[in-house]
C-alpha positions in Angstrom: -3.4 -11.2 -107.4 -0.4 -9.1 -108.2 -2.5 -6.0 -107.7 -3.1 -7.1 -104.1 0.5 -7.6 -103.5 1.3 -4.1 -105.0 -1.2 -2.7 -102.6 0.3 -4.3 -99.6 3.7 -3.1 -100.6 2.4 0.4 -101.0 0.9 0.2 -97.5 4.2 -1.0 -96.0 6.0 1.6 -98.0 3.8 4.1 -96.3 5.1 2.7 -92.9 8.5 3.3 -94.2 9.2 -0.5 -94.1 11.5 -2.2 -96.5 10.8 -5.6 -98.0 11.4 -7.6 -101.1 9.6 -10.3 -103.0 11.7 -13.3 -103.8 11.8 -13.9 -107.5 10.3 -17.2 -108.7 12.7 -19.8 -109.6 12.6 -21.1 -113.0 13.7 -24.5 -114.2 13.6 -26.2 -117.5 12.5 -29.6 -117.6 12.2 -31.7 -120.7 9.9 -34.5 -121.4 11.1 -37.7 -123.0 10.2 -37.5 -126.5 8.9 -33.9 -126.1 9.5 -31.0 -128.5 11.7 -29.0 -126.1 12.4 -27.6 -122.6 9.4 -27.2 -120.2 9.4 -24.1 -117.6 8.7 -25.0 -114.0 7.4 -22.3 -111.6 8.0 -22.3 -107.8 5.8 -20.6 -105.2 6.8 -17.2 -104.2 7.7 -16.4 -100.4 8.3 -13.1 -98.5 11.6 -12.1 -96.9 11.0 -9.5 -94.2 13.7 -7.2 -93.1 13.8 -4.9 -89.9 13.0 -1.4 -90.4 13.1 1.8 -88.3 10.8 4.8 -87.8 12.1 8.0 -86.4 10.1 8.8 -83.3 8.4 12.1 -83.0 9.0 12.9 -86.7 7.7 16.4 -87.5 9.0 16.8 -91.0 7.2 18.5 -93.9 6.1 15.2 -95.4 3.1 13.4 -94.0 3.6 10.1 -92.2 0.9 7.5 -92.6 1.3 6.0 -89.2 -1.0 8.6 -87.9 0.8 9.2 -84.3 4.1 9.9 -82.9 5.9 6.9 -81.1 7.7 7.1 -77.7 10.5 4.7 -77.1 10.2 5.2 -73.3 6.7 3.9 -73.5 7.2 1.2 -76.0 10.6 0.3 -77.5 9.3 -2.0 -80.4 6.2 -3.2 -82.2 5.5 -6.7 -83.5 3.1 -7.0 -86.6 1.8 -10.0 -88.4 1.2 -9.8 -92.3 -0.3 -12.3 -94.7 -1.1 -12.2 -98.5 -4.7 -13.3 -99.4 -6.6 -13.6 -102.7 -8.7 -10.5 -103.0 -11.3 -12.3 -105.0 -11.6 -15.5 -102.9 -10.1 -14.0 -99.7 -8.1 -17.1 -99.4 -4.5 -16.9 -97.8 -1.9 -17.2 -100.6 0.8 -17.9 -97.9 1.3 -18.3 -94.2 1.4 -15.2 -91.9 4.7 -13.4 -91.5 6.0 -11.4 -88.5 7.1 -7.7 -88.7 9.3 -6.3 -85.8 9.4 -2.6 -85.6 11.9 -1.0 -83.2 11.6 2.7 -82.2 14.9 4.5 -82.5 15.6 6.5 -79.3 16.4 10.3 -79.2 17.5 12.3 -76.1 14.2 13.5 -74.8 14.4 12.6 -71.0 16.6 14.6 -68.5 18.3 12.8 -65.5 16.4 12.6 -62.2 17.5 11.6 -58.6 14.8 9.3 -57.2 16.3 9.2 -53.7 16.8 12.9 -53.3 17.2 15.2 -51.4 20.0 13.5 -49.4 21.3 13.9 -45.8 24.8 12.9 -44.8 27.1 13.1 -41.8 30.8 13.3 -41.7 33.1 13.8 -38.7 34.7 17.1 -38.4 38.5 17.4 -39.0 38.2 14.7 -41.6 41.0 14.3 -44.2 40.6 15.4 -47.8 38.8 12.8 -49.9 36.8 11.3 -47.0 33.6 9.7 -48.5 30.4 11.5 -47.5 27.7 9.9 -49.5 27.0 8.6 -53.0 24.2 10.1 -55.1 22.6 8.3 -58.1 20.6 9.7 -61.0 18.6 7.8 -63.6 18.0 8.6 -67.3 15.0 7.1 -69.1 16.7 7.2 -72.6 18.2 4.2 -74.1 21.7 3.7 -72.8 22.6 1.4 -75.7 22.0 4.0 -78.3 24.1 7.0 -78.5 25.0 9.2 -75.5 21.4 10.0 -74.4 21.9 8.1 -71.1 25.5 8.8 -70.4 25.5 10.9 -67.2 28.2 13.2 -65.7 28.0 14.5 -62.0 29.2 18.0 -61.1 29.0 20.2 -58.0 26.9 23.3 -58.6 27.0 24.6 -55.0 29.2 23.5 -52.0 32.7 24.3 -53.4 35.4 24.3 -52.2 34.2 22.2 -49.1 33.1 19.1 -51.0 33.6 17.4 -54.5 31.8 14.8 -56.4 33.1 12.0 -58.6 31.8 12.7 -62.2 31.2 9.0 -63.0 30.2 7.4 -59.7 28.4 10.3 -57.9 30.5 9.8 -54.7 30.7 13.0 -52.6 33.9 13.6 -50.8 35.4 16.3 -48.6 37.6 18.7 -50.5 39.4 20.6 -47.8 41.0 19.5 -44.5 40.3 20.4 -40.9 36.6 21.4 -41.3 35.6 22.6 -37.9 32.1 21.8 -36.5 32.4 24.7 -33.9 32.9 27.1 -36.9 30.2 25.8 -39.3 28.2 22.6 -38.5 26.0 22.2 -41.6 26.6 22.5 -45.4 24.2 22.5 -48.3 25.7 20.9 -51.5 23.9 20.9 -54.9 24.9 18.1 -57.3 24.0 18.1 -61.0 23.7 15.1 -63.4 23.9 15.9 -67.1 23.4 13.3 -70.0 25.2 13.3 -73.4 28.4 12.9 -71.6 28.1 16.4 -70.2 28.3 17.9 -73.6 26.4 21.0 -74.7 22.8 20.2 -75.7 22.5 17.5 -73.1 19.7 17.4 -70.6 20.4 17.8 -66.8 18.9 17.4 -63.3 20.1 18.3 -59.9 19.5 17.3 -56.1 20.7 18.7 -52.7 22.9 17.0 -50.2 22.7 18.3 -46.6 26.1 17.5 -44.9 26.3 17.7 -41.2 29.7 17.6 -39.4 29.6 15.4 -36.3 31.6 16.3 -33.2 35.0 14.9 -32.2 36.9 15.8 -29.1 39.2 18.2 -30.7 38.7 21.1 -28.1 40.3 20.9 -24.5 38.3 22.4 -21.7 39.0 26.0 -20.7 38.1 27.9 -17.5 36.6 31.3 -18.3 38.5 32.9 -15.5 41.7 32.2 -13.7 40.6 32.8 -10.1 37.4 31.8 -8.3 36.4 33.1 -4.9 33.9 31.6 -2.5 32.8 32.0 1.1 31.4 29.6 3.6 30.3 29.9 7.2 32.3 28.0 9.8 29.4 26.1 11.0 28.8 24.4 7.6 29.0 20.6 8.1 30.7 18.2 5.8 29.0 17.8 2.5 27.8 21.5 2.4 28.0 23.0 -1.1 30.4 25.9 -1.4 30.2 26.7 -5.0 30.3 25.5 -8.6 33.1 25.7 -11.3 32.6 25.0 -14.9 35.3 24.7 -17.6 34.0 25.5 -21.0 34.3 22.9 -23.8 32.7 23.6 -27.2 32.5 19.9 -27.9 29.2 17.9 -27.5 28.0 14.8 -25.7 30.6 12.6 -24.2 33.3 14.7 -25.7 32.5 17.4 -23.4 32.5 15.3 -20.1 34.9 16.5 -17.5 36.4 15.5 -14.2 37.5 17.9 -11.5 40.2 17.5 -8.9 42.1 19.6 -6.4 45.8 19.6 -7.3 47.6 21.0 -4.4 47.5 23.5 -1.5 45.7 23.4 1.8 42.3 22.8 0.4 42.6 19.0 -0.4 42.0 18.3 3.3 39.3 20.8 4.0 37.3 20.5 0.8 36.4 18.1 -2.0 35.3 18.5 -5.5 33.1 16.2 -7.7 31.3 16.3 -11.0 27.6 16.9 -11.2 25.2 14.4 -12.8 25.5 16.2 -16.2 29.2 15.8 -16.2 29.9 19.5 -16.8 30.1 21.3 -13.5 32.5 20.9 -10.6 30.8 20.9 -7.1 33.0 22.2 -4.3 31.9 20.9 -0.9 33.1 21.0 2.7 35.0 17.9 3.6 35.7 18.4 7.3 34.6 20.9 9.9 35.9 24.4 9.6 37.0 26.7 12.3 37.2 30.5 11.7 39.5 30.9 14.8 42.0 28.4 13.4 42.1 29.2 9.7 40.2 31.9 8.0 40.8 31.2 4.4 42.0 28.4 2.0 43.8 28.7 -1.3 44.3 25.9 -3.8 44.2 24.9 -7.5 41.5 23.0 -9.4 42.1 21.0 -12.5 39.4 20.1 -15.1 40.2 17.2 -17.5 38.2 15.6 -20.3 37.2 12.1 -19.4 37.3 10.8 -23.0 40.4 11.8 -25.1 40.7 10.6 -28.8 44.3 9.8 -29.5 43.9 11.1 -33.0 43.6 14.6 -31.7 46.3 14.6 -29.0 48.2 17.1 -31.1 45.4 19.7 -30.2 46.0 19.0 -26.4 46.5 19.0 -23.6 42.9 18.3 -22.8 42.9 19.9 -19.3 42.9 23.3 -17.7 43.8 24.8 -14.2 42.2 27.5 -12.2 42.9 28.9 -8.7 40.3 28.9 -6.0 40.1 30.8 -2.7 37.6 30.1 -0.1 37.0 32.5 2.8 35.7 31.1 6.1 33.1 33.3 7.8 32.7 33.6 11.5 29.6 32.4 13.2 28.4 32.1 16.8 29.4 28.6 18.1 28.5 26.6 21.1 31.2 25.8 23.7 33.7 23.2 22.6 34.9 20.4 24.9 38.5 19.6 25.1 37.6 15.9 24.3 35.1 14.3 22.1 34.2 11.9 24.9 35.4 11.4 28.6 36.2 8.1 30.3 36.4 8.4 34.1 36.7 5.8 36.8 35.9 5.8 40.6 36.2 2.9 43.2 33.1 1.5 44.6 31.9 2.2 48.2 33.5 5.6 48.4 31.9 8.2 50.5 29.7 10.9 48.8 31.6 13.8 47.4 34.4 11.7 46.1 36.1 13.3 43.1 35.6 11.4 39.9 37.0 13.7 37.3 36.5 16.9 35.5 35.3 18.1 32.0 36.3 21.3 30.4 34.8 23.4 27.5 35.5 26.9 26.2 33.8 29.4 24.0 35.8 29.6 20.7 34.4 33.0 19.8 35.3 34.5 23.2 37.7 32.3 25.2 37.2 34.4 28.3 33.4 33.9 28.5 32.2 31.8 31.4 30.7 28.4 30.9 28.1 26.7 33.0 28.1 22.9 33.3 25.1 20.6 34.2 24.2 16.9 33.9 21.2 16.1 31.9 18.6 14.4 34.3 17.7 11.6 31.9 21.3 10.4 31.8 21.5 10.1 35.6 18.1 9.1 36.7 19.3 7.8 40.1 21.2 11.0 40.9 24.5 9.2 41.6 26.7 12.2 40.5 26.9 16.0 40.8 28.9 18.5 38.8 30.2 21.8 39.7 28.5 24.5 37.4 31.6 26.7 37.3 34.5 24.3 36.7 32.9 21.0 35.5 34.2 18.9 38.5 32.2 15.7 38.8 31.7 14.0 42.2 29.7 11.2 43.7 26.5 11.8 45.5 25.9 8.3 46.9 28.2 5.3 47.4 28.4 3.3 44.3 28.2 -0.6 44.0 30.0 -2.2 41.2 28.0 -5.4 41.5 24.8 -3.4 40.9 26.1 -1.2 38.0 29.5 -1.1 36.4 29.1 1.8 34.0 27.4 5.1 34.3 26.9 7.0 31.0 26.3 10.7 31.7 25.5 13.6 29.3 27.1 16.8 30.4 25.7 20.0 29.0 28.0 23.2 28.6 26.1 26.4 28.1 27.4 30.0 27.6 26.2 32.3 30.3 25.9 35.1 27.9 23.8 33.1 25.4 21.8 30.2 26.7 21.0 29.1 23.2 24.7 28.3 22.5 25.1 24.9 24.2 27.0 21.7 23.5 26.9 18.1 24.9 29.5 15.5 25.6 29.3 11.9 26.8 31.0 11.0 30.0 31.4 7.3 30.7 32.2 6.6 34.4 33.5 3.1 35.3 32.9 1.8 38.9 36.1 0.1 40.0 35.8 -3.2 41.9 36.7 -3.7 45.5 36.8 -6.9 47.6 33.5 -6.2 49.4 31.5 -9.4 48.7 32.1 -12.7 50.6 32.0 -15.8 48.5 28.8 -17.7 48.4 27.5 -21.1 47.2 26.4 -21.1 43.6 23.1 -22.5 44.6 21.3 -24.1 47.6 22.4 -27.7 47.8 20.0 -30.4 49.1 21.4 -33.8 48.4 21.1 -37.4 49.6 23.3 -40.5 50.3 22.3 -44.1 50.4 22.5 -45.7 53.7 24.4 -48.5 52.0 27.0 -46.3 50.4 30.6 -47.2 50.7 33.1 -45.0 52.6 34.7 -42.3 50.5 31.8 -42.2 48.0 31.3 -38.7 46.2 28.0 -37.2 47.4 27.9 -33.8 45.6 30.2 -31.4 44.0 29.8 -27.9 45.6 30.5 -24.9 43.6 31.1 -21.3 44.9 31.1 -18.0 43.3 32.4 -14.5 44.3 30.8 -11.3 42.7 34.1 -9.5 43.0 36.7 -9.5 40.3 39.6 -7.5 41.6 42.9 -9.3 42.4 42.6 -12.7 43.9 39.1 -12.1 45.2 37.7 -14.4 42.6 39.7 -17.4 43.9 37.5 -19.0 46.5 38.5 -21.8 48.9 36.0 -24.2 50.7 36.3 -26.0 53.9 34.0 -28.5 55.8 33.8 -29.6 59.4 37.1 -31.2 60.7 37.9 -33.8 63.2 37.3 -37.5 63.7 33.7 -37.0 64.6 32.7 -35.3 61.4 29.8 -37.1 59.6 31.1 -35.9 56.1 34.2 -34.8 54.6 34.6 -31.7 52.3 37.7 -31.8 50.0 38.6 -28.4 48.3 39.3 -28.8 44.5 41.2 -25.5 44.3 39.1 -24.4 41.3 36.2 -22.7 43.2 34.5 -26.0 43.9 34.8 -28.7 46.6 33.7 -32.4 46.8 31.4 -33.6 49.5 32.5 -37.2 50.5 31.2 -40.0 52.7 33.9 -40.5 55.4 35.4 -43.9 56.4 32.8 -44.1 59.2 29.4 -43.9 57.8 27.0 -41.3 59.3 24.4 -43.0 61.4 20.9 -42.9 60.0 18.3 -40.6 61.6 15.0 -39.1 60.9 16.2 -35.5 60.4 18.7 -34.7 57.5 22.3 -33.7 58.2 23.2 -30.0 58.0 26.9 -29.9 56.8 28.4 -26.5 57.5 30.7 -25.1 54.8 33.2 -22.2 55.2 34.0 -20.2 52.2 36.7 -17.4 51.9 38.5 -15.5 49.1 42.1 -14.4 48.7 41.4 -10.7 48.3 42.6 -7.8 50.5 41.0 -7.8 52.9 39.9 -11.5 52.8 36.1 -12.0 52.9 34.5 -15.2 54.3 31.1 -16.6 54.7 29.5 -19.9 56.1 26.9 -21.9 54.2 25.0 -25.2 54.8 24.6 -28.2 52.7 21.5 -30.4 53.5 22.3 -34.2 53.3 19.6 -36.8 53.8 20.4 -40.4 54.5 18.0 -42.6 52.5 17.2 -46.1 51.9 18.0 -47.1 48.2 17.0 -49.9 45.9 19.6 -52.2 44.5 19.9 -50.0 41.3 20.8 -47.0 43.4 17.5 -45.1 43.2 15.9 -43.7 46.4 13.2 -45.8 48.0 12.5 -43.7 51.1 14.2 -40.8 52.9 11.6 -40.6 55.8 11.2 -43.1 58.8 8.0 -45.0 59.0 5.2 -43.4 61.1 5.0 -44.7 64.6 2.0 -44.6 67.0 1.9 -42.1 69.8 2.3 -43.3 73.4 -1.4 -42.9 73.9 -2.1 -45.2 71.0 -3.5 -42.4 68.7 -2.2 -41.8 65.2 -1.1 -38.4 63.8 -4.3 -38.2 61.8 -6.5 -38.6 64.8 -4.6 -35.9 66.7 -5.0 -33.5 63.8 -8.8 -34.1 63.8 -9.1 -33.4 67.5 -7.1 -30.2 67.2 -9.4 -29.1 64.2 -12.5 -29.6 66.2 -11.2 -27.7 69.3 -10.2 -24.8 67.1 -13.6 -24.7 65.5 -15.4 -24.6 68.8 -13.1 -21.8 70.1 -13.9 -19.8 66.9 -17.6 -20.1 67.4 -17.3 -19.0 71.0 -15.3 -15.9 70.1 -17.9 -15.0 67.4 -20.8 -15.3 69.8 -19.1 -13.1 72.4 -18.3 -10.5 69.7 -21.9 -10.3 68.5 -23.2 -9.8 72.0 -20.7 -7.0 72.7 -21.7 -5.3 69.4 -25.3 -5.4 70.3 -24.7 -3.8 73.6 -22.6 -1.0 72.0 -25.3 -0.3 69.6 -27.8 0.3 72.4 -25.4 2.5 74.3 -24.7 4.6 71.2 -28.5 5.0 70.6 -28.9 6.2 74.3 -25.8 8.5 74.5 -25.7 9.9 71.0 -26.8 13.5 70.6 -29.3 13.5 67.9 -29.7 16.7 65.8 -31.2 17.7 62.5 -31.1 20.6 60.2 -27.5 21.4 61.0 -26.0 23.7 58.4 -22.3 24.2 58.5 -20.5 27.2 56.8 -16.9 26.9 56.2 -16.1 30.6 56.6 -15.1 31.9 59.9 -16.8 35.2 59.7 -15.7 38.5 60.9 -15.5 37.9 64.6 -17.4 39.6 67.2 -18.3 42.4 65.1 -19.9 40.1 62.6 -22.1 38.4 65.3 -23.2 41.6 66.9 -24.3 43.0 63.6 -27.7 41.2 63.9 -30.0 39.7 66.5 -29.6 35.9 66.4 -32.6 35.4 68.7 -34.9 36.1 65.7 -33.8 32.7 64.3 -34.9 30.9 67.5 -38.2 29.3 67.9 -40.2 31.8 69.9 -42.8 29.3 71.1 -40.2 27.0 72.6 -38.1 29.7 74.2 -38.0 29.7 78.0 -37.9 32.6 80.5 -34.7 34.6 80.2 -31.9 33.8 82.6 -30.9 36.7 85.0 -27.7 38.3 84.2 -25.9 39.0 80.8 -27.1 36.8 78.0 -24.7 33.9 77.0 -22.9 34.1 73.8 -24.0 31.3 71.4 -21.6 32.1 68.6 -18.2 31.9 70.4 -16.6 29.2 72.6 -17.2 30.1 76.2 -14.2 30.8 78.3 -15.5 28.8 81.3 -17.6 25.7 81.1 -20.9 25.8 82.9 -21.3 23.2 85.7 -23.2 20.2 84.4 -26.3 19.7 86.4 -26.8 16.2 87.8 -28.9 14.2 85.3 -32.1 12.7 86.7 -33.0 9.3 85.8 -33.9 9.1 82.2 -37.5 8.5 81.3 -38.6 5.3 79.7 -40.2 6.9 76.7 -37.8 7.7 73.8 -39.7 10.8 72.9 -39.3 12.1 76.4 -35.6 11.1 76.3 -35.0 13.0 73.1 -36.7 16.1 74.5 -34.6 16.0 77.7 -31.4 15.7 75.7 -32.5 18.5 73.4 -33.2 20.8 76.2 -29.9 20.1 77.9 -28.1 20.9 74.6 -30.0 24.1 74.2 -29.1 25.3 77.7 -25.4 24.3 77.6 -23.4 27.3 76.4 -20.2 25.2 76.2 -21.2 23.1 73.2 -21.6 24.2 69.6 -22.9 26.0 67.9 -20.5 29.0 68.2 -18.7 31.3 65.9 -20.1 30.6 62.4 -21.8 27.3 63.1 -25.5 28.1 63.6 -28.4 25.8 64.4 -31.7 26.7 62.8 -34.5 24.7 64.7 -37.3 27.1 63.7 -38.8 27.2 60.3 -40.9 30.3 60.7 -44.6 31.1 61.1 -47.4 31.3 58.5 -47.8 27.6 57.8 -50.9 25.9 59.0 -49.1 22.6 59.4 -46.4 24.2 61.7 -42.8 23.0 61.8 -42.0 19.5 60.6 -38.7 19.4 62.6 -38.3 17.2 65.7 -36.0 19.8 67.3 -39.0 21.9 68.4 -40.9 19.0 69.7 -39.3 19.3 73.2 -41.7 21.9 74.4 -44.6 19.9 73.2 -43.6 16.6 74.7 -46.1 16.6 77.3 -48.6 18.9 75.6 -50.5 18.6 72.2 -49.8 15.6 70.2 -49.9 17.2 66.8 -51.4 19.9 64.7 -54.8 21.3 65.3 -56.1 20.3 62.0 -56.1 16.9 60.3 -53.3 16.0 58.0 -55.8 15.0 55.3 -56.7 18.6 54.8 -53.2 19.7 54.0 -53.6 18.8 50.3 -52.2 16.1 47.9 -48.6 17.0 48.6 -48.9 15.7 52.2 -50.9 12.6 51.4 -48.0 10.3 52.1 -47.2 11.9 55.3 -50.9 11.7 56.3 -50.8 8.0 55.6 -47.7 7.5 57.8 -48.6 9.7 60.8 -52.2 10.9 60.4 -54.1 7.7 60.4 -57.0 8.0 62.7 -57.6 5.3 65.1 -61.1 4.0 65.4 -63.0 5.4 68.4 -63.1 3.3 71.5 -66.5 1.7 72.3 
């Protein structure tokens, strides 16, 4: 048993642990009546103490643990030990716990887990302004020695920045750091353990510090004088040029506003800031005139819109530059002396009345002549004319104010030297009123009065109107018939109206309505008057005042017939007369048709040429007799042949016409012969009649003009029509049908 304990102690000694075995307690106990004291033995127990092992021990003596320990991986070990009987392997005591703590050494350098860092600080910050805080971690035991005690230092970035050795807070080290000089800085921070003493381990990180912009720079024009030019015809809003004041600041700190301070340019030009807030846009404010002013000089100021009060000492935050704008000459249209003209002329004036005058001049050359005209669309009725040389406007027709009060003309002024240079102006001509219209009733009045009305009763209010407006012409007076025999009374209300009253003596009833004459006149100069009539019917009324009847009852005629019967009789008589007239007209039309058929000169194959030819030389160039039918030509007449192509100078005496034959064919042949022999009728000149179709056809001529010579001879062609072929089949069926032979 004791050998086993010694073996365990030796093993523990090999681990470098320290322990001790508690000595057994001895006590003497005597027994009553015994020979002497008795030795009592208590059971032993272990008292375990903490022990330490140096990690990573590499001494010359071997260590039984078999491996090096790392505190950063495991700081302590917990073991259980128990004494057992080697022979019986029975536990001699309960298990005991051993705690082994690993002693730390400085074997881990500091590290920055969040590095590298980026920070921003405003430019021009005061010394000591906090930039950022960096933090390093050391894995060594901070409770044992200085292995985890860190100290921060700046390796790179001096003299601009510093770091707090204990907290790692980076701060500015110099004042007035200017972003416009250097915007970004790279700072290297080191953390060293062992309190920064020699032999300690270290780690480093970088901090990129960017200076943010503040409005610490005022705007500055790069030049003191700006020169621009603009043509005089440039309208308002035309861009003249751009101005930019330089500001090295960024963003809102570089926004600027421009303004014209003084001089003559504030009225002719305006300046504004562009959408980026950097440039000043100089534009035309009002029309320019080279002949009036050829250049403008003024000053322009540029000011920062956002100013930081902390940097006012670096101001003022504005700058001024001079601007000169030259106006260039350009061809201009004529300019009227007024932007618009307002003229007036009385109505009813004779044509040629002077209305007024417009005037324009050439600004480039005042001596150049100008031509004036009225645009047709502005005066469609041609009521006015204008003198082209001097612009005098006159009336062409008398004007009527009641028809049209205003005439809006557009006058065009054109340079004679350059028709492309023209300008327009509006001319409003007002037609002035004269008392030239007599007053009239406002409407036709057709009223009634009950036959039972009391004397003095109001029948109708009559209103008048006057189209004139000048002076007292709009004031109208009304007057009715006067005298004791008047059936009605008209009372003037002196407001352009009158009251039609029933007199004290009622009007006697009658079938026809009463026509009350009304006289109207105005008070203009000269006074105009007219007469109108008001129709008044006397009616029978019901007790409630409504009209029952305004017409007398129908009466029988003296002959005892009613009006309806008389109308029926008149209608029948009119119908009979219409039938008689229609019958006579039809008979006359039939007789005229027969006379026309008898007297009409029937001709065929008349060809008319619209050219007149070359005269006599043209007709003598050929023999027209070749165009006549040689078979139907009669014997030549003695004497010189008659001209058929010109109108004869003397008409041949017409032979007495014998009684006409009863046969139509003979009548046509007779009329044809008379027309052929009469030299006083057409054709003459270029009108020719070709009645002969030529020779060579077995069927001969189909024209009826040549049938005169055969009226009493042969009755048709020598051969049957059926032999002429299929083209003449229809003709053969119409004219060539053979009659059956007589028995």
